[in-house]
C-alpha positions in Angstrom: -26.0 -26.5 16.7 -22.6 -25.6 18.2 -22.1 -22.1 19.5 -18.5 -20.7 18.9 -17.8 -17.8 21.5 -16.0 -14.8 20.8 -12.6 -16.1 22.2 -13.2 -19.3 20.2 -13.5 -17.3 17.0 -10.6 -15.1 17.8 -8.1 -18.1 18.5 -9.7 -19.8 14.9 -8.8 -16.4 13.5 -5.5 -16.5 14.6 -4.6 -19.5 13.5 -5.7 -19.3 10.0 -4.3 -15.5 9.7 -0.7 -17.0 10.9 -0.7 -14.6 14.0 -1.2 -17.5 16.5 2.4 -19.3 15.6 4.6 -17.5 12.9 4.6 -20.2 10.0 7.6 -21.8 7.9 6.2 -21.0 4.4 7.5 -19.4 1.7 6.6 -15.9 0.9 4.5 -16.6 -2.2 2.6 -19.6 -0.3 1.7 -17.0 2.4 0.5 -14.3 0.3 -1.9 -16.8 -1.7 -2.9 -18.5 1.9 -3.9 -15.2 3.1 -5.8 -14.7 -0.2 -3.7 -11.2 -0.6 -2.9 -8.5 1.7 -4.5 -5.1 1.5 -1.7 -3.0 0.2 -2.6 0.9 -0.8 0.3 1.6 1.4 2.9 -0.1 -0.4 5.3 -0.7 2.7 2.9 -2.3 4.8 2.5 -5.9 3.6 6.3 -6.0 4.8 5.2 -5.5 8.5 2.1 -8.0 7.8 4.5 -11.0 6.5 7.1 -10.4 9.2 4.5 -10.6 11.9 3.4 -14.1 10.3 6.5 -15.6 8.9 9.5 -16.9 10.7 12.9 -15.6 9.5 10.8 -13.4 6.7 13.4 -11.6 4.5 12.0 -8.6 2.6 13.9 -9.1 -0.2 12.0 -12.2 -1.0 8.8 -10.5 -1.6 10.6 -7.5 -3.3 11.8 -10.6 -5.8 8.6 -11.8 -6.0 6.8 -8.1 -7.2 10.0 -7.9 -9.9 9.4 -11.4 -10.6 5.9 -10.9 -11.5 5.1 -13.8 -9.4 3.0 -11.3 -7.0 1.4 -8.3 -8.0 -0.2 -5.3 -6.9 -3.7 -5.0 -8.4 -7.2 -3.1 -7.6 -9.1 -6.0 -6.5 -11.1 -7.0 -3.3 -13.3 -4.2 -2.3 -11.6 -1.8 -5.0 -8.5 -1.5 -2.6 -5.0 -2.1 -3.8 -4.1 -5.8 -2.7 -1.0 -7.8 -2.9 -2.1 -11.1 -4.7 -0.5 -13.9 -6.5 -0.3 -13.7 -10.1 -2.1 -16.6 -10.5 -5.0 -15.3 -8.0 -5.4 -12.0 -9.9 -5.5 -13.8 -13.4 -8.4 -16.1 -12.0 -10.4 -13.6 -9.8 -10.1 -10.1 -12.0 -13.0 -11.2 -14.1 -15.1 -12.1 -11.1 -14.5 -8.5 -9.9 -15.2 -6.6 -13.1 -18.8 -5.5 -12.2 -18.1 -4.6 -8.4 -15.0 -2.4 -9.6 -16.9 -0.5 -12.0 -19.6 -0.1 -10.0 -17.6 1.1 -6.7 -15.8 3.9 -8.7 -19.0 4.9 -10.2 -20.4 5.3 -6.3 -17.6 7.6 -6.2 -17.8 9.8 -9.4 -21.3 9.1 -10.6 -21.8 12.5 -11.4 -18.7 13.5 -12.8 -19.0 10.2 -15.3 -22.5 11.1 -16.0 -23.0 10.8 -20.2 -19.4 9.0 -20.4 -19.8 6.2 -22.6 -17.9 3.5 -20.5 -17.2 1.2 -23.1 -15.9 3.9 -25.5 -13.9 5.0 -22.5 -12.4 1.5 -21.8 -11.6 1.1 -25.9 -9.6 4.5 -25.6 -7.8 3.5 -22.4 -6.6 0.2 -24.1 -5.4 2.0 -27.2 -3.5 4.5 -25.1 -2.1 1.3 -23.0 -1.5 -0.6 -26.2 2.3 0.6 -26.5 3.1 -1.2 -23.3 4.4 1.8 -21.4 3.9 2.0 -17.9 1.5 5.4 -17.2 0.4 7.1 -13.8 -3.1 7.4 -13.7 -2.8 11.3 -14.3 -0.8 10.3 -17.6 -3.5 7.8 -18.6 -6.4 10.5 -17.8 -4.6 12.8 -19.6 -4.3 10.9 -22.7 -8.4 10.3 -23.1 -9.5 13.9 -21.3 -9.8 15.4 -24.7 -12.8 13.3 -25.6 -14.5 13.8 -22.2 -13.3 17.1 -21.0 -16.4 17.9 -18.4 -15.7 14.3 -16.5 -12.3 16.0 -15.3 -8.6 13.8 -14.9 -9.3 11.9 -11.4 -12.4 10.2 -12.2 -11.4 9.1 -15.9 -8.1 7.8 -14.7 -9.8 6.2 -11.4 -12.7 4.7 -13.8 -10.0 3.6 -16.5 -7.2 2.1 -14.0 -9.6 0.6 -11.0 -12.6 0.1 -12.8 -12.5 -0.7 -16.7 -9.1 -2.1 -17.4 -7.1 -4.9 -15.7 -4.3 -3.3 -14.5 -1.3 -3.8 -12.2 0.7 -1.3 -10.5 4.4 -1.8 -11.5 7.5 -2.3 -9.2 9.3 -0.3 -8.1 6.2 0.7 -6.1 5.8 -1.7 -3.3 9.6 -2.6 -3.5 11.2 -3.0 0.1 12.1 0.5 1.1 11.8 2.3 -2.1 9.3 5.2 -2.6 7.6 5.3 -6.1 4.5 6.5 -7.4 2.0 4.4 -9.1 2.7 3.2 -12.3 -0.3 1.1 -14.4 0.5 -1.6 -16.9 -2.2 -3.9 -18.3 -2.5 -7.4 -16.7 -1.8 -9.4 -20.0 1.3 -7.1 -20.9 3.0 -7.5 -17.7 1.9 -10.9 -17.2 2.4 -12.4 -20.8 -1.3 -14.0 -20.5 -4.8 -12.9 -20.9 -6.9 -12.8 -17.6 -9.2 -15.7 -17.5 -12.8 -14.9 -18.8 -16.1 -15.0 -16.7 -17.2 -18.6 -16.2 -20.9 -18.9 -17.3 -21.5 -22.1 -14.9 -24.6 -21.0 -12.7 -22.8 -22.9 -9.7 -20.0 -20.5 -9.7 -16.8 -22.5 -9.9 -14.5 -19.6 -9.3 -16.7 -18.4 -6.4 -16.3 -21.9 -4.7 -12.7 -21.8 -4.8 -12.6 -18.2 -3.5 -15.1 -19.2 -0.6 -13.0 -22.1 0.1 -9.9 -20.0 0.1 -11.7 -17.2 2.4 -12.7 -19.9 5.1 -9.2 -21.6 5.1 -7.8 -17.8 5.9 -10.7 -16.4 7.8 -13.4 -18.8 9.0 -15.6 -19.6 10.5 -17.4 -16.9 8.9 -21.0 -15.7 7.8 -21.6 -14.7 4.0 -21.4 -11.4 5.4 -18.4 -11.6 6.2 -17.3 -13.1 2.9 -19.0 -10.0 1.1 -16.9 -7.6 3.3 -13.7 -9.3 2.5 -14.1 -9.5 -1.2 -16.4 -6.7 -1.9 -18.8 -8.9 -4.1 -22.5 -10.0 -3.5 -21.8 -12.5 -1.0 -21.4 -15.4 -4.0 -24.9 -16.9 -2.9 -24.5 -19.9 -5.8 -21.1 -20.9 -4.4 -22.4 -20.9 -0.8 -25.4 -22.9 -2.0 -23.1 -25.2 -4.0 -20.7 -25.8 -1.3 -23.4 -26.1 1.9 -23.3 -29.6 1.8 -19.6 -30.2 2.5 -19.5 -27.2 5.1 -19.5 -27.3 8.9 -22.0 -24.8 10.5 -21.8 -23.4 13.5 -23.4 -20.1 15.1 -21.9 -17.4 17.1 -23.2 -15.8 20.3 -25.5 -13.5 18.4 -27.1 -16.5 16.5 -25.4 -15.7 13.2 -25.0 -18.7 11.1 -20.7 -19.3 10.5 -19.5 -21.6 7.7 -16.3 -23.6 7.9 -14.3 -26.2 6.4 -14.7 -29.3 8.5 -10.9 -29.7 9.2 -9.5 -26.2 9.5 -8.3 -25.5 12.6 -10.3 -24.4 15.6 -7.9 -24.0 18.5 -8.8 -24.6 22.2 -10.2 -21.0 23.4 -7.4 -21.0 26.2 -4.7 -21.2 23.6 -2.0 -18.5 24.7 -2.0 -15.6 22.1 1.5 -13.8 21.6 1.5 -10.4 20.8 1.6 -9.2 17.2 2.0 -6.1 15.5 -0.4 -5.4 12.7 0.2 -3.0 9.7 -2.4 -0.6 8.5 -5.6 -1.9 6.8 -4.8 -5.6 7.8 -7.2 -7.9 6.5 -7.0 -9.7 9.9 -9.2 -6.9 11.0 -11.0 -5.5 7.8 -11.7 -9.2 6.4 -15.2 -9.3 8.2 -18.4 -7.6 8.6 -18.6 -8.7 12.3 -15.0 -7.5 13.4 -15.7 -8.3 17.2 -13.9 -11.3 17.3 -10.7 -9.0 17.2 -11.6 -5.6 17.8 -13.7 -4.0 20.3 -16.6 -2.1 19.0 -15.5 1.3 20.7 -12.6 1.0 18.6 -13.6 -0.2 15.2 -13.6 3.4 13.5 -9.7 3.0 13.9 -9.6 0.4 11.5 -10.2 2.5 8.4 -8.3 5.4 9.2 -4.7 3.6 8.6 -4.2 2.9 12.2 -1.6 0.2 13.0 -2.5 -2.4 15.8 -1.0 -4.3 18.5 -2.5 -7.6 19.3 -2.7 -8.6 23.1 -4.2 -11.7 23.8 -5.6 -11.7 20.6 -7.3 -8.4 20.2 -6.5 -5.2 19.5 -5.2 -3.4 22.4 -2.9 -0.7 21.3 -2.0 1.3 18.2 1.5 1.9 16.9 3.5 4.3 14.6 7.2 4.6 14.1 9.0 7.9 14.7 12.5 8.7 13.8 14.3 5.2 15.0 11.6 4.4 17.7 8.4 2.4 17.8 5.6 4.3 19.6 3.0 2.0 21.0 -0.1 3.7 22.7 -2.4 1.5 24.5 -6.0 1.6 24.0 -6.7 -0.1 27.2 -4.8 -0.3 30.4 -2.1 -3.0 30.0 -0.8 -5.3 32.9 2.6 -5.1 33.7 3.5 -8.7 32.0 1.4 -7.2 29.2 3.6 -3.9 28.7 6.6 -6.2 28.9 5.6 -8.6 26.0 4.7 -5.4 24.0 7.8 -3.7 24.5 9.8 -7.0 23.6 7.9 -7.8 20.2 8.1 -3.7 19.5 12.1 -4.2 20.1 12.0 -7.0 17.6 9.8 -5.0 15.1 12.1 -2.1 15.3 14.9 -4.2 14.6 13.3 -5.5 11.8 12.4 -2.3 10.3 15.8 -0.5 10.8 17.7 -3.8 9.2 19.0 -4.4 12.6 20.6 -1.1 13.4 18.3 -0.5 16.3 15.6 -1.7 18.7 14.1 1.3 20.5 10.6 1.1 21.4 8.3 3.3 23.8 5.3 2.1 25.5 2.9 5.4 26.5 0.8 5.3 29.8 -2.1 3.5 29.5 -5.5 5.3 29.3 -7.1 5.9 32.4 
């Protein structure tokens, strides 16, 4: 069985994630290809798409949001993701149990004794008028029946665990600051979510697995589980094994992949790329070693924004006033610093609508 070394996996990941070469894709197609972008920080997907698409226009994403063709919803791993409307309608029921369990994992004590079916019914009654509501407003509307639970657990369970909701614009629109207001999926999209499929072969899971491998493979079932938060989709994996190719990584893990998916030569040059906070190119794996060193893995869940140099996390970045500030995590060569500064200037120009291109690269550690 072919063993894929870390650099081969890295280049495959960059190619699938549109980070090896910027793609000439419409914005909606890019969102669909990536299986959504993690988006609890509302403005971060704009940087994620700028790093992946040629001539990306942020207005195009804003128009997709206001036009109800892409949506912001609690989905993979119970985090807010930016996904196409079609994917939300198809995938939401598949995530129901996971979403409830994850909210209960945080608020089990507070929600002890709360009849979740009754809570869901009360929430639907409140939302039936079609008016958008903040999480706190939704919680206040039902809190009289469950006063001991507290507003935050009730609101989180309703908006993220029990009701199929979306976070409505203007939240997530370019350069717009707005709190999260929720609406029901059928109300916002004009169509009910697809019901659960009773087929034991899990056709929805099979489609998700194919989509995951197209954007993240080669990968192990544990990586798939880390991306979506579901329990590995074992029926889907079993059903598709006959049409997948199998590799091993250097640790001996079995990796699955689509036969014709890109697996570039490990020597393929990788350009500098700036990633937004919580980018799934890092978080979409159980084994993140293909793109980030173990010493820095903890940064991936803190909201740090990463800079990829030669395909791997080599620095973090922030914006202060009108300047992109880059902090190396390892020593950068002169050529690498120059490449980071050049891409940083392009990012600064994008973030400022062309008003400036200031970047500062701090001294390397050690």
